[in-house]
C-alpha positions in Angstrom: -51.4 34.8 9.1 -54.4 33.9 7.0 -57.6 35.5 6.7 -60.3 35.1 9.5 -63.5 33.1 8.5 -66.5 32.0 10.6 -67.7 28.2 10.2 -70.4 26.1 11.9 -69.6 22.5 13.1 -71.5 20.0 15.1 -70.5 20.4 18.7 -69.4 16.6 18.9 -67.3 16.8 16.0 -65.8 20.0 17.2 -65.2 18.3 20.8 -63.6 15.4 19.1 -61.3 17.2 17.1 -60.3 19.2 20.1 -59.7 16.3 22.3 -57.6 14.7 19.4 -55.5 18.0 19.4 -56.5 18.9 15.8 -55.7 22.3 14.5 -58.9 23.0 12.5 -57.1 26.0 10.6 -54.3 23.5 9.4 -56.9 20.7 8.6 -59.1 22.9 6.4 -56.3 24.4 4.7 -54.9 20.9 3.7 -58.4 19.5 3.0 -58.9 22.5 0.4 -55.5 22.4 -1.3 -56.5 18.5 -1.8 -59.9 19.4 -2.9 -58.8 22.2 -5.0 -55.7 20.4 -7.1 -55.0 23.4 -9.4 -54.5 25.8 -6.4 -50.9 26.7 -6.0 -49.8 24.3 -8.7 -46.5 26.1 -9.3 -45.5 26.2 -5.7 -46.6 22.3 -5.3 -44.4 21.6 -8.6 -41.4 23.4 -6.9 -41.9 21.5 -3.6 -41.9 18.2 -5.8 -38.8 19.1 -7.5 -37.0 20.1 -4.5 -38.0 16.9 -2.6 -36.5 15.0 -5.6 -33.4 16.6 -5.6 -32.8 16.2 -1.8 -33.9 12.6 -2.2 -32.2 11.9 -5.6 -29.7 9.5 -4.4 -32.2 7.1 -2.7 -34.5 7.3 -5.6 -32.0 6.3 -8.0 -30.7 3.4 -5.7 -34.1 2.0 -5.5 -34.5 2.3 -9.3 -31.2 0.5 -9.5 -32.1 -2.1 -7.5 -35.4 -2.9 -9.1 -33.9 -2.9 -12.8 -31.3 -5.5 -11.3 -33.6 -7.6 -9.2 -37.2 -6.9 -10.4 -40.1 -6.1 -7.8 -41.5 -8.7 -5.2 -44.5 -9.1 -7.1 -42.9 -10.0 -10.4 -43.8 -13.8 -10.2 -47.2 -13.6 -8.7 -48.8 -10.8 -11.1 -51.5 -11.9 -13.3 -51.0 -8.9 -15.9 
């Protein structure tokens, strides 16, 4: 459990968020993590490494396919 804070929101925005089923605590935490990119850098790097390890087979397969066949835009790129 996190720390309790008090914020003020426009009533219409709050009602729309509630109607949409948005968890404001989750949303604010995610937004702050994006806004503060250096927050928890080590844990984010670990999560990225873990994701890569879990998906390495698929990533390698896509890389092999691209090396073998190129990408769909090879014939239309102007750079």
